Biopython code that builds the backbone (N, CA, C, O; Angstrom):
import numpy as np
from Bio.PDB.StructureBuilder import StructureBuilder

atoms = [
    (1, "MET", "N", (-17.650, -0.069, -31.961)),
    (1, "MET", "CA", (-16.844, 0.905, -31.244)),
    (1, "MET", "C", (-15.399, 0.423, -31.141)),
    (1, "MET", "O", (-14.467, 1.218, -31.266)),
    (2, "LYS", "N", (-15.213, -0.875, -30.914)),
    (2, "LYS", "CA", (-13.862, -1.407, -30.770)),
    (2, "LYS", "C", (-13.055, -1.229, -32.054)),
    (2, "LYS", "O", (-11.866, -0.917, -31.991)),
    (3, "GLU", "N", (-13.681, -1.423, -33.220)),
    (3, "GLU", "CA", (-12.973, -1.270, -34.492)),
    (3, "GLU", "C", (-12.530, 0.175, -34.714)),
    (3, "GLU", "O", (-11.440, 0.420, -35.231)),
    (4, "ILE", "N", (-13.353, 1.108, -34.333)),
    (4, "ILE", "CA", (-13.044, 2.528, -34.541)),
    (4, "ILE", "C", (-11.959, 3.001, -33.585)),
    (4, "ILE", "O", (-11.088, 3.777, -33.976)),
    (5, "HIS", "N", (-12.000, 2.542, -32.332)),
    (5, "HIS", "CA", (-11.095, 3.038, -31.286)),
    (5, "HIS", "C", (-10.102, 1.980, -30.813)),
    (5, "HIS", "O", (-9.739, 1.967, -29.637)),
    (6, "SER", "N", (-9.665, 1.114, -31.679)),
    (6, "SER", "CA", (-8.828, -0.019, -31.253)),
    (6, "SER", "C", (-7.477, 0.387, -30.673)),
    (6, "SER", "O", (-6.898, -0.369, -29.893)),
    (7, "ARG", "N", (-6.968, 1.542, -31.027)),
    (7, "ARG", "CA", (-5.643, 1.958, -30.558)),
    (7, "ARG", "C", (-5.683, 2.869, -29.325)),
    (7, "ARG", "O", (-4.662, 3.437, -28.938)),
    (8, "ARG", "N", (-6.827, 3.001, -28.730)),
    (8, "ARG", "CA", (-6.954, 3.877, -27.553)),
    (8, "ARG", "C", (-6.315, 3.239, -26.324)),
    (8, "ARG", "O", (-6.176, 2.019, -26.239)),
    (9, "SER", "N", (-5.930, 4.089, -25.374)),
    (9, "SER", "CA", (-5.284, 3.625, -24.137)),
    (9, "SER", "C", (-6.339, 3.132, -23.139)),
    (9, "SER", "O", (-7.534, 3.382, -23.297)),
    (10, "TRP", "N", (-5.861, 2.424, -22.107)),
    (10, "TRP", "CA", (-6.763, 1.921, -21.070)),
    (10, "TRP", "C", (-7.483, 3.049, -20.342)),
    (10, "TRP", "O", (-8.688, 2.932, -20.118)),
    (11, "PRO", "N", (-6.804, 4.152, -19.954)),
    (11, "PRO", "CA", (-7.553, 5.231, -19.285)),
    (11, "PRO", "C", (-8.721, 5.753, -20.128)),
    (11, "PRO", "O", (-9.774, 6.077, -19.578)),
    (12, "TRP", "N", (-8.559, 5.838, -21.433)),
    (12, "TRP", "CA", (-9.653, 6.280, -22.296)),
    (12, "TRP", "C", (-10.806, 5.279, -22.235)),
    (12, "TRP", "O", (-11.963, 5.673, -22.090)),
    (13, "TRP", "N", (-10.492, 3.986, -22.345)),
    (13, "TRP", "CA", (-11.525, 2.953, -22.278)),
    (13, "TRP", "C", (-12.213, 2.955, -20.920)),
    (13, "TRP", "O", (-13.426, 2.762, -20.834)),
    (14, "ARG", "N", (-11.444, 3.173, -19.865)),
    (14, "ARG", "CA", (-12.023, 3.201, -18.512)),
    (14, "ARG", "C", (-13.077, 4.299, -18.406)),
    (14, "ARG", "O", (-14.157, 4.077, -17.860)),
    (15, "ILE", "N", (-12.765, 5.476, -18.924)),
    (15, "ILE", "CA", (-13.715, 6.595, -18.909)),
    (15, "ILE", "C", (-14.973, 6.238, -19.699)),
    (15, "ILE", "O", (-16.085, 6.539, -19.265)),
    (16, "GLN", "N", (-14.802, 5.599, -20.851)),
    (16, "GLN", "CA", (-15.951, 5.205, -21.669)),
    (16, "GLN", "C", (-16.844, 4.203, -20.942)),
    (16, "GLN", "O", (-18.070, 4.297, -20.996)),
    (17, "ILE", "N", (-16.221, 3.250, -20.266)),
    (17, "ILE", "CA", (-16.985, 2.246, -19.515)),
    (17, "ILE", "C", (-17.752, 2.905, -18.379)),
    (17, "ILE", "O", (-18.926, 2.604, -18.162)),
    (18, "ILE", "N", (-17.096, 3.801, -17.657)),
    (18, "ILE", "CA", (-17.754, 4.502, -16.549)),
    (18, "ILE", "C", (-18.927, 5.323, -17.062)),
    (18, "ILE", "O", (-19.997, 5.322, -16.454)),
    (19, "GLN", "N", (-18.736, 6.022, -18.174)),
    (19, "GLN", "CA", (-19.821, 6.826, -18.729)),
    (19, "GLN", "C", (-21.004, 5.961, -19.157)),
    (19, "GLN", "O", (-22.158, 6.362, -19.009)),
    (20, "LYS", "N", (-20.716, 4.787, -19.682)),
    (20, "LYS", "CA", (-21.795, 3.914, -20.143)),
    (20, "LYS", "C", (-22.550, 3.264, -18.990)),
    (20, "LYS", "O", (-23.778, 3.179, -19.021)),
    (21, "TYR", "N", (-21.827, 2.808, -17.977)),
    (21, "TYR", "CA", (-22.459, 2.010, -16.927)),
    (21, "TYR", "C", (-22.723, 2.757, -15.626)),
    (21, "TYR", "O", (-23.402, 2.213, -14.755)),
    (22, "SER", "N", (-22.231, 3.948, -15.456)),
    (22, "SER", "CA", (-22.455, 4.675, -14.200)),
    (22, "SER", "C", (-23.754, 5.460, -14.266)),
    (22, "SER", "O", (-23.759, 6.690, -14.215)),
    (23, "ASN", "N", (-24.843, 4.736, -14.381)),
    (23, "ASN", "CA", (-26.140, 5.388, -14.347)),
    (23, "ASN", "C", (-26.884, 4.922, -13.096)),
    (23, "ASN", "O", (-26.406, 4.046, -12.375)),
    (24, "CYS", "N", (-28.025, 5.494, -12.850)),
    (24, "CYS", "CA", (-28.764, 5.208, -11.614)),
    (24, "CYS", "C", (-29.117, 3.733, -11.471)),
    (24, "CYS", "O", (-29.006, 3.175, -10.380)),
    (25, "THR", "N", (-29.536, 3.103, -12.546)),
    (25, "THR", "CA", (-29.918, 1.691, -12.480)),
    (25, "THR", "C", (-28.724, 0.823, -12.153)),
    (25, "THR", "O", (-28.828, -0.078, -11.321)),
    (26, "TRP", "N", (-27.594, 1.074, -12.789)),
    (26, "TRP", "CA", (-26.384, 0.286, -12.558)),
    (26, "TRP", "C", (-25.907, 0.437, -11.117)),
    (26, "TRP", "O", (-25.553, -0.550, -10.471)),
    (27, "ILE", "N", (-25.897, 1.672, -10.613)),
    (27, "ILE", "CA", (-25.470, 1.925, -9.235)),
    (27, "ILE", "C", (-26.438, 1.265, -8.253)),
    (27, "ILE", "O", (-26.007, 0.707, -7.244)),
    (28, "TRP", "N", (-27.730, 1.322, -8.537)),
    (28, "TRP", "CA", (-28.721, 0.678, -7.668)),
    (28, "TRP", "C", (-28.495, -0.826, -7.618)),
    (28, "TRP", "O", (-28.586, -1.426, -6.546)),
    (29, "LYS", "N", (-28.202, -1.449, -8.765)),
    (29, "LYS", "CA", (-27.938, -2.894, -8.794)),
    (29, "LYS", "C", (-26.699, -3.240, -7.978)),
    (29, "LYS", "O", (-26.696, -4.244, -7.265)),
    (30, "ARG", "N", (-25.653, -2.432, -8.068)),
    (30, "ARG", "CA", (-24.441, -2.676, -7.272)),
    (30, "ARG", "C", (-24.749, -2.519, -5.789)),
    (30, "ARG", "O", (-24.247, -3.282, -4.964)),
    (31, "THR", "N", (-25.571, -1.535, -5.452)),
    (31, "THR", "CA", (-25.944, -1.315, -4.056)),
    (31, "THR", "C", (-26.738, -2.503, -3.521)),
    (31, "THR", "O", (-26.490, -2.964, -2.407)),
    (32, "MET", "N", (-27.679, -2.994, -4.299)),
    (32, "MET", "CA", (-28.467, -4.157, -3.879)),
    (32, "MET", "C", (-27.578, -5.394, -3.751)),
    (32, "MET", "O", (-27.757, -6.191, -2.830)),
    (33, "SER", "N", (-26.632, -5.559, -4.658)),
    (33, "SER", "CA", (-25.698, -6.693, -4.566)),
    (33, "SER", "C", (-24.892, -6.608, -3.283)),
    (33, "SER", "O", (-24.683, -7.614, -2.606)),
    (34, "PHE", "N", (-24.438, -5.402, -2.947)),
    (34, "PHE", "CA", (-23.669, -5.211, -1.722)),
    (34, "PHE", "C", (-24.514, -5.535, -0.496)),
    (34, "PHE", "O", (-24.073, -6.273, 0.386)),
    (35, "GLU", "N", (-25.718, -4.991, -0.437)),
    (35, "GLU", "CA", (-26.565, -5.167, 0.740)),
    (35, "GLU", "C", (-27.050, -6.607, 0.918)),
    (35, "GLU", "O", (-27.258, -7.046, 2.049)),
    (36, "ASN", "N", (-27.230, -7.336, -0.161)),
    (36, "ASN", "CA", (-27.743, -8.709, -0.069)),
    (36, "ASN", "C", (-26.660, -9.743, 0.193)),
    (36, "ASN", "O", (-26.976, -10.882, 0.535)),
    (37, "ASP", "N", (-25.403, -9.381, 0.044)),
    (37, "ASP", "CA", (-24.302, -10.332, 0.228)),
    (37, "ASP", "C", (-23.738, -10.186, 1.639)),
    (37, "ASP", "O", (-22.754, -9.478, 1.852)),
    (38, "LYS", "N", (-24.366, -10.858, 2.596)),
    (38, "LYS", "CA", (-23.899, -10.845, 3.990)),
    (38, "LYS", "C", (-22.792, -11.872, 4.163)),
    (38, "LYS", "O", (-22.762, -12.887, 3.467)),
    (39, "TYR", "N", (-21.888, -11.608, 5.089)),
    (39, "TYR", "CA", (-20.805, -12.558, 5.345)),
    (39, "TYR", "C", (-21.319, -13.730, 6.171)),
    (39, "TYR", "O", (-22.137, -13.554, 7.074)),
    (40, "SER", "N", (-20.839, -14.910, 5.860)),
    (40, "SER", "CA", (-21.114, -16.094, 6.679)),
    (40, "SER", "C", (-19.821, -16.894, 6.786)),
    (40, "SER", "O", (-18.918, -16.737, 5.964)),
    (41, "VAL", "N", (-19.735, -17.743, 7.789)),
    (41, "VAL", "CA", (-18.490, -18.455, 8.068)),
    (41, "VAL", "C", (-18.103, -19.440, 6.973)),
    (41, "VAL", "O", (-16.936, -19.822, 6.891)),
    (42, "ASN", "N", (-19.035, -19.862, 6.134)),
    (42, "ASN", "CA", (-18.682, -20.794, 5.067)),
    (42, "ASN", "C", (-18.134, -20.100, 3.820)),
    (42, "ASN", "O", (-17.796, -20.770, 2.843)),
    (43, "LYS", "N", (-18.041, -18.773, 3.837)),
    (43, "LYS", "CA", (-17.464, -18.026, 2.721)),
    (43, "LYS", "C", (-15.994, -17.740, 2.995)),
    (43, "LYS", "O", (-15.571, -17.626, 4.146)),
    (44, "ASP", "N", (-15.227, -17.627, 1.919)),
    (44, "ASP", "CA", (-13.826, -17.247, 2.041)),
    (44, "ASP", "C", (-13.771, -15.755, 2.385)),
    (44, "ASP", "O", (-14.235, -14.935, 1.592)),
    (45, "PRO", "N", (-13.217, -15.380, 3.543)),
    (45, "PRO", "CA", (-13.244, -13.975, 3.956)),
    (45, "PRO", "C", (-12.513, -13.047, 2.988)),
    (45, "PRO", "O", (-12.956, -11.923, 2.755)),
    (46, "TYR", "N", (-11.404, -13.508, 2.427)),
    (46, "TYR", "CA", (-10.643, -12.660, 1.506)),
    (46, "TYR", "C", (-11.457, -12.352, 0.253)),
    (46, "TYR", "O", (-11.559, -11.194, -0.153)),
    (47, "GLU", "N", (-12.034, -13.377, -0.357)),
    (47, "GLU", "CA", (-12.821, -13.175, -1.576)),
    (47, "GLU", "C", (-14.046, -12.312, -1.303)),
    (47, "GLU", "O", (-14.372, -11.425, -2.092)),
    (48, "TRP", "N", (-14.729, -12.572, -0.179)),
    (48, "TRP", "CA", (-15.919, -11.805, 0.156)),
    (48, "TRP", "C", (-15.572, -10.332, 0.366)),
    (48, "TRP", "O", (-16.248, -9.445, -0.157)),
    (49, "CYS", "N", (-14.524, -10.083, 1.129)),
    (49, "CYS", "CA", (-14.119, -8.708, 1.431)),
    (49, "CYS", "C", (-13.692, -7.975, 0.159)),
    (49, "CYS", "O", (-14.051, -6.814, -0.036)),
    (50, "LEU", "N", (-12.938, -8.635, -0.692)),
    (50, "LEU", "CA", (-12.498, -8.024, -1.943)),
    (50, "LEU", "C", (-13.685, -7.717, -2.850)),
    (50, "LEU", "O", (-13.756, -6.640, -3.442)),
    (51, "ARG", "N", (-14.612, -8.657, -2.958)),
    (51, "ARG", "CA", (-15.797, -8.458, -3.800)),
    (51, "ARG", "C", (-16.630, -7.282, -3.280)),
    (51, "ARG", "O", (-17.077, -6.436, -4.055)),
    (52, "GLN", "N", (-16.832, -7.239, -1.969)),
    (52, "GLN", "CA", (-17.618, -6.160, -1.384)),
    (52, "GLN", "C", (-16.901, -4.809, -1.509)),
    (52, "GLN", "O", (-17.541, -3.785, -1.749)),
    (53, "SER", "N", (-15.592, -4.810, -1.349)),
    (53, "SER", "CA", (-14.825, -3.567, -1.495)),
    (53, "SER", "C", (-14.935, -3.028, -2.913)),
    (53, "SER", "O", (-15.068, -1.820, -3.113)),
    (54, "LYS", "N", (-14.881, -3.914, -3.890)),
    (54, "LYS", "CA", (-15.026, -3.486, -5.289)),
    (54, "LYS", "C", (-16.416, -2.922, -5.544)),
    (54, "LYS", "O", (-16.569, -1.948, -6.281)),
    (55, "ARG", "N", (-17.424, -3.528, -4.939)),
    (55, "ARG", "CA", (-18.784, -3.003, -5.095)),
    (55, "ARG", "C", (-18.893, -1.607, -4.498)),
    (55, "ARG", "O", (-19.494, -0.714, -5.098)),
    (56, "LEU", "N", (-18.307, -1.418, -3.307)),
    (56, "LEU", "CA", (-18.355, -0.097, -2.673)),
    (56, "LEU", "C", (-17.637, 0.942, -3.519)),
    (56, "LEU", "O", (-18.113, 2.068, -3.661)),
    (57, "LYS", "N", (-16.506, 0.573, -4.073)),
    (57, "LYS", "CA", (-15.751, 1.505, -4.913)),
    (57, "LYS", "C", (-16.529, 1.825, -6.191)),
    (57, "LYS", "O", (-16.454, 2.947, -6.692)),
    (58, "ALA", "N", (-17.271, 0.860, -6.720)),
    (58, "ALA", "CA", (-18.095, 1.108, -7.902)),
    (58, "ALA", "C", (-19.257, 2.044, -7.573)),
    (58, "ALA", "O", (-19.620, 2.900, -8.380)),
    (59, "ILE", "N", (-19.834, 1.876, -6.391)),
    (59, "ILE", "CA", (-20.948, 2.724, -5.969)),
    (59, "ILE", "C", (-20.466, 4.140, -5.696)),
    (59, "ILE", "O", (-21.100, 5.112, -6.109)),
    (60, "ASP", "N", (-19.335, 4.252, -4.992)),
    (60, "ASP", "CA", (-18.787, 5.563, -4.621)),
    (60, "ASP", "C", (-17.272, 5.549, -4.786)),
    (60, "ASP", "O", (-16.565, 5.113, -3.877)),
    (61, "PRO", "N", (-16.756, 6.013, -5.918)),
    (61, "PRO", "CA", (-15.306, 5.981, -6.152)),
    (61, "PRO", "C", (-14.499, 6.817, -5.157)),
    (61, "PRO", "O", (-13.299, 6.591, -5.003)),
    (62, "GLN", "N", (-15.127, 7.768, -4.485)),
    (62, "GLN", "CA", (-14.419, 8.653, -3.561)),
    (62, "GLN", "C", (-14.471, 8.169, -2.107)),
    (62, "GLN", "O", (-14.059, 8.895, -1.203)),
    (63, "ILE", "N", (-14.967, 6.963, -1.876)),
    (63, "ILE", "CA", (-15.121, 6.466, -0.504)),
    (63, "ILE", "C", (-13.750, 6.315, 0.169)),
    (63, "ILE", "O", (-12.792, 5.848, -0.446)),
    (64, "ASN", "N", (-13.678, 6.719, 1.439)),
    (64, "ASN", "CA", (-12.405, 6.590, 2.156)),
    (64, "ASN", "C", (-12.343, 5.242, 2.883)),
    (64, "ASN", "O", (-13.336, 4.519, 2.960)),
    (65, "VAL", "N", (-11.180, 4.924, 3.406)),
    (65, "VAL", "CA", (-10.945, 3.611, 4.016)),
    (65, "VAL", "C", (-11.842, 3.393, 5.230)),
    (65, "VAL", "O", (-12.370, 2.296, 5.413)),
    (66, "GLN", "N", (-12.023, 4.413, 6.058)),
    (66, "GLN", "CA", (-12.841, 4.261, 7.260)),
    (66, "GLN", "C", (-14.298, 3.940, 6.911)),
    (66, "GLN", "O", (-14.907, 3.064, 7.525)),
    (67, "MET", "N", (-14.845, 4.640, 5.941)),
    (67, "MET", "CA", (-16.231, 4.383, 5.545)),
    (67, "MET", "C", (-16.369, 3.016, 4.888)),
    (67, "MET", "O", (-17.356, 2.315, 5.110)),
    (68, "ARG", "N", (-15.388, 2.637, 4.083)),
    (68, "ARG", "CA", (-15.424, 1.319, 3.456)),
    (68, "ARG", "C", (-15.422, 0.230, 4.524)),
    (68, "ARG", "O", (-16.213, -0.711, 4.461)),
    (69, "ASN", "N", (-14.526, 0.363, 5.510)),
    (69, "ASN", "CA", (-14.460, -0.629, 6.582)),
    (69, "ASN", "C", (-15.752, -0.663, 7.393)),
    (69, "ASN", "O", (-16.234, -1.735, 7.759)),
    (70, "HIS", "N", (-16.304, 0.505, 7.670)),
    (70, "HIS", "CA", (-17.574, 0.570, 8.405)),
    (70, "HIS", "C", (-18.681, -0.147, 7.629)),
    (70, "HIS", "O", (-19.443, -0.926, 8.203)),
    (71, "ASN", "N", (-18.764, 0.117, 6.335)),
    (71, "ASN", "CA", (-19.788, -0.534, 5.516)),
    (71, "ASN", "C", (-19.588, -2.045, 5.456)),
    (71, "ASN", "O", (-20.559, -2.802, 5.460)),
    (72, "LEU", "N", (-18.337, -2.484, 5.399)),
    (72, "LEU", "CA", (-18.067, -3.926, 5.399)),
    (72, "LEU", "C", (-18.494, -4.556, 6.721)),
    (72, "LEU", "O", (-19.058, -5.650, 6.735)),
    (73, "LEU", "N", (-18.227, -3.867, 7.833)),
    (73, "LEU", "CA", (-18.610, -4.403, 9.142)),
    (73, "LEU", "C", (-20.122, -4.533, 9.290)),
    (73, "LEU", "O", (-20.601, -5.431, 9.981)),
    (74, "THR", "N", (-20.874, -3.647, 8.649)),
    (74, "THR", "CA", (-22.335, -3.746, 8.738)),
    (74, "THR", "C", (-22.869, -4.974, 8.018)),
    (74, "THR", "O", (-24.009, -5.377, 8.252)),
    (75, "GLN", "N", (-22.076, -5.569, 7.157)),
    (75, "GLN", "CA", (-22.494, -6.763, 6.426)),
    (75, "GLN", "C", (-22.143, -8.054, 7.166)),
    (75, "GLN", "O", (-22.443, -9.148, 6.686)),
    (76, "ILE", "N", (-21.509, -7.928, 8.334)),
    (76, "ILE", "CA", (-21.143, -9.094, 9.137)),
    (76, "ILE", "C", (-22.165, -9.204, 10.262)),
    (76, "ILE", "O", (-22.281, -8.288, 11.076)),
    (77, "PRO", "N", (-22.907, -10.305, 10.322)),
    (77, "PRO", "CA", (-24.008, -10.390, 11.283)),
    (77, "PRO", "C", (-23.566, -10.652, 12.721)),
    (77, "PRO", "O", (-22.539, -11.281, 12.977)),
    (78, "GLY", "N", (-24.368, -10.152, 13.638)),
    (78, "GLY", "CA", (-24.338, -10.515, 15.049)),
    (78, "GLY", "C", (-23.066, -10.320, 15.832)),
    (78, "GLY", "O", (-22.443, -9.259, 15.791)),
    (79, "GLU", "N", (-22.687, -11.370, 16.553)),
    (79, "GLU", "CA", (-21.593, -11.296, 17.518)),
    (79, "GLU", "C", (-20.244, -11.033, 16.866)),
    (79, "GLU", "O", (-19.384, -10.391, 17.470)),
    (80, "LEU", "N", (-20.047, -11.509, 15.661)),
    (80, "LEU", "CA", (-18.780, -11.279, 14.979)),
    (80, "LEU", "C", (-18.574, -9.792, 14.703)),
    (80, "LEU", "O", (-17.469, -9.277, 14.873)),
    (81, "GLU", "N", (-19.631, -9.102, 14.278)),
    (81, "GLU", "CA", (-19.536, -7.661, 14.058)),
    (81, "GLU", "C", (-19.172, -6.955, 15.359)),
    (81, "GLU", "O", (-18.306, -6.080, 15.370)),
    (82, "HIS", "N", (-19.827, -7.329, 16.450)),
    (82, "HIS", "CA", (-19.554, -6.710, 17.745)),
    (82, "HIS", "C", (-18.105, -6.946, 18.169)),
    (82, "HIS", "O", (-17.439, -6.026, 18.643)),
    (83, "ALA", "N", (-17.616, -8.175, 18.001)),
    (83, "ALA", "CA", (-16.236, -8.500, 18.386)),
    (83, "ALA", "C", (-15.230, -7.709, 17.555)),
    (83, "ALA", "O", (-14.234, -7.216, 18.084)),
    (84, "LEU", "N", (-15.487, -7.589, 16.268)),
    (84, "LEU", "CA", (-14.576, -6.827, 15.410)),
    (84, "LEU", "C", (-14.595, -5.346, 15.759)),
    (84, "LEU", "O", (-13.549, -4.698, 15.791)),
    (85, "ASN", "N", (-15.783, -4.809, 16.020)),
    (85, "ASN", "CA", (-15.873, -3.402, 16.414)),
    (85, "ASN", "C", (-15.170, -3.156, 17.739)),
    (85, "ASN", "O", (-14.465, -2.157, 17.882)),
    (86, "ALA", "N", (-15.347, -4.039, 18.705)),
    (86, "ALA", "CA", (-14.691, -3.890, 20.008)),
    (86, "ALA", "C", (-13.182, -3.980, 19.859)),
    (86, "ALA", "O", (-12.451, -3.214, 20.486)),
    (87, "GLY", "N", (-12.708, -4.904, 19.037)),
    (87, "GLY", "CA", (-11.270, -5.034, 18.796)),
    (87, "GLY", "C", (-10.702, -3.819, 18.096)),
    (87, "GLY", "O", (-9.595, -3.383, 18.413)),
    (88, "ALA", "N", (-11.441, -3.264, 17.150)),
    (88, "ALA", "CA", (-10.978, -2.080, 16.433)),
    (88, "ALA", "C", (-10.905, -0.886, 17.374)),
    (88, "ALA", "O", (-10.001, -0.059, 17.258)),
    (89, "THR", "N", (-11.854, -0.790, 18.310)),
    (89, "THR", "CA", (-11.846, 0.304, 19.277)),
    (89, "THR", "C", (-10.637, 0.194, 20.193)),
    (89, "THR", "O", (-9.993, 1.203, 20.483)),
    (90, "LYS", "N", (-10.314, -1.014, 20.657)),
    (90, "LYS", "CA", (-9.160, -1.199, 21.536)),
    (90, "LYS", "C", (-7.860, -0.861, 20.825)),
    (90, "LYS", "O", (-6.966, -0.260, 21.421)),
    (91, "VAL", "N", (-7.746, -1.237, 19.566)),
    (91, "VAL", "CA", (-6.532, -0.944, 18.798)),
    (91, "VAL", "C", (-6.407, 0.553, 18.563)),
    (91, "VAL", "O", (-5.305, 1.099, 18.613)),
    (92, "ALA", "N", (-7.528, 1.220, 18.307)),
    (92, "ALA", "CA", (-7.502, 2.659, 18.045)),
    (92, "ALA", "C", (-7.095, 3.452, 19.284)),
    (92, "ALA", "O", (-6.519, 4.533, 19.158)),
    (93, "LEU", "N", (-7.387, 2.931, 20.486)),
    (93, "LEU", "CA", (-7.031, 3.632, 21.719)),
    (93, "LEU", "C", (-5.572, 3.446, 21.950)),
    (93, "LEU", "O", (-5.035, 3.948, 22.937)),
]
sb = StructureBuilder()
sb.init_structure("model")
sb.init_model(0)
sb.init_chain("A")
sb.init_seg("    ")
for serial, (resi, resn, name, xyz) in enumerate(atoms, 1):
    if name == "N":
        sb.init_residue(resn, " ", resi, " ")
    sb.init_atom(name, np.array(xyz, "f"), 0.0, 1.0, " ", f" {name:<3s}", serial, name[0])
structure = sb.get_structure()
C-alpha cells in the first residue's frame, strides 16, 4: 500500500488508519487498556494523564473536555479522587 500511495497527504493516511483499526475489537482493546490502567502515586501524572486522554480520544473522537476529565477522575482511586472532585466543585462555584 505504501508503494502505491507514497505521495498521499497525512489527512488521507489518517483516514486510512482509522478505517483499518476503528473496529469493535480495536475499540474494545483500547477500552480495556483505559479501564485497567489506574493511577498510582509512583506513576508520572503527566504521562499517565496524556496516555489515558489519548485512549479516550481513540475510543470516542467526539468526547468533550468535561467527560474526558470525569473519566480520568474515575481512574484515580480512593481519597485522591474525592479530594480532586471536591476541589473542582469549589472552583466551579
